[in-house]
Structure formats: C-alpha cells, structure tokens
C-alpha positions in Angstrom: 0.0 0.0 0.0 1.4 3.4 -0.9 0.0 6.1 1.3 0.1 9.6 -0.3 -0.7 11.5 3.0 -3.6 12.6 5.1 -6.9 13.5 3.5 -9.2 14.1 6.4 -9.9 13.5 10.1 -13.4 12.7 11.3 -14.5 13.6 14.8 -17.8 13.2 16.6 -19.6 16.3 18.0 -22.7 16.8 20.1 -24.0 19.8 18.1 -22.9 20.2 14.5 -23.9 23.9 14.2 -22.1 24.8 17.4 -19.0 22.9 16.1 -19.2 24.7 12.7 -19.4 28.1 14.5 -16.4 27.2 16.7 -14.2 25.9 13.9 -14.9 28.6 11.4 -14.2 31.2 14.2 -10.7 29.8 14.5 -10.1 29.9 10.7 -11.4 26.7 9.2 -13.6 27.0 6.1 -16.9 25.3 5.7 -17.1 23.3 2.4 -20.0 21.4 0.7 -20.8 18.0 2.1 -23.0 15.4 0.4 -26.2 14.3 2.1 -25.4 11.1 3.8 -28.7 10.9 5.7 -27.2 12.0 9.0 -26.1 15.2 10.4 -22.5 16.3 9.8 -20.2 18.9 8.1 -17.0 19.2 6.3 -14.4 21.9 7.0 -11.2 22.8 5.2 -8.1 23.2 7.4 -5.2 24.1 5.2 -4.6 21.3 2.7 -6.7 18.8 4.7 -10.3 18.5 5.9 -12.0 18.0 9.2 -15.2 16.1 9.0 -17.8 16.4 11.8 -20.4 13.8 12.6 -23.3 14.4 15.0 -23.4 12.0 17.9 -26.0 12.6 20.7 -24.4 9.7 22.7 -20.9 11.2 22.3 -18.3 9.9 24.8 -15.1 11.9 24.4 -11.8 10.1 24.8 -9.8 12.6 26.9 -6.5 11.6 25.2 -7.5 11.0 21.6 -6.7 14.1 19.5 -5.5 15.5 16.2 -2.7 18.0 15.8 -2.4 21.1 13.7 1.0 22.3 12.4 1.4 26.0 13.0 4.2 28.4 12.2 3.9 30.6 15.3 2.5 28.9 18.4 2.5 32.1 20.5 0.4 34.0 17.9 -2.1 31.1 17.6 -2.5 30.6 21.3 -3.1 34.4 21.8 -5.7 34.4 19.0 -7.5 31.5 20.6 -7.5 33.1 24.0 -8.9 36.4 22.6 -11.8 34.3 21.3 -12.3 32.9 24.9 -10.8 29.5 24.2 -8.8 28.0 27.1 -5.4 27.0 25.9 -2.9 24.8 27.8 0.6 25.5 26.8 2.9 22.5 26.7 6.6 22.5 26.6 8.9 21.5 23.8 8.9 17.8 23.0 12.0 16.2 21.4 11.2 15.2 17.9 7.9 17.1 17.9 8.5 20.7 18.7 6.5 23.2 20.8 3.0 22.2 21.7 -0.3 23.7 23.1 -3.7 22.1 23.6 -7.3 23.2 23.6 -10.8 21.6 23.3 -13.7 22.2 21.0 -17.2 22.7 22.5 -17.8 18.9 22.5 -14.6 18.4 24.4 -12.5 17.0 21.6 -8.8 17.6 22.2 -6.8 19.6 19.5 -3.0 20.0 19.6 -1.2 22.9 18.1 2.3 21.9 17.1 5.1 24.3 16.0 7.9 22.0 14.7 11.4 22.8 15.6 12.8 25.0 12.9 
C-alpha cells in the first residue's frame, strides 16, 4: 500500500452547528458535504479536511486528539485566548517541537504543534 498522505480527520460532536461556528471562528472554512442521511459537516483546514459527525451519545476520549501544524505557536494561542478558548501550553517535546492544547465545544482535544525549525 502506498499512502500519499492525510486527506481528512473525522470527529464526533454533540452539536454540528455549534462545532461549525467554533471551527470557522478559528479559521477553518466550511465546504460542501453530500447528504449522507445523517447530520455532519466538512471543513477545510489548510490542505486537509476536518469532518464532523453528530453523535448525541458522544463519549469523548480525553487523550485522543488531532494535531495542527502552526508556524507561530505564540500568535495562535493568543488568538484562541482572545476568542475565549482555554489553551494549555505545553513545553517543547524532542522530535515534535512546541505544543499547546485546547478543546472544541464537545470536548475534543486539539493540539497545536510548532515544529522545531
């Protein structure tokens, strides 16, 4: 199998409209999604997509997450905090770079990662 790279990540959310509002407020772009017969949304995040699926019975795994590569962690964390998002700044991790973490309205964990340059 030859993998070309990441296409999208799918996460479950309690309220799709609330999640769309959150993710578009932090810079993701809503893109058209086919009607699959259940509630969801697609968002563009750079070259990749984030897919949202509505789950009323959502149980969030407190460790599972996806990471976003950023070029300036300090600017990104400040922008999130201005929007009222609680950000936990991590340290620098060997082999990964600088990190910070925040959660979406459903509690999904998102990592910001500024690779060592």
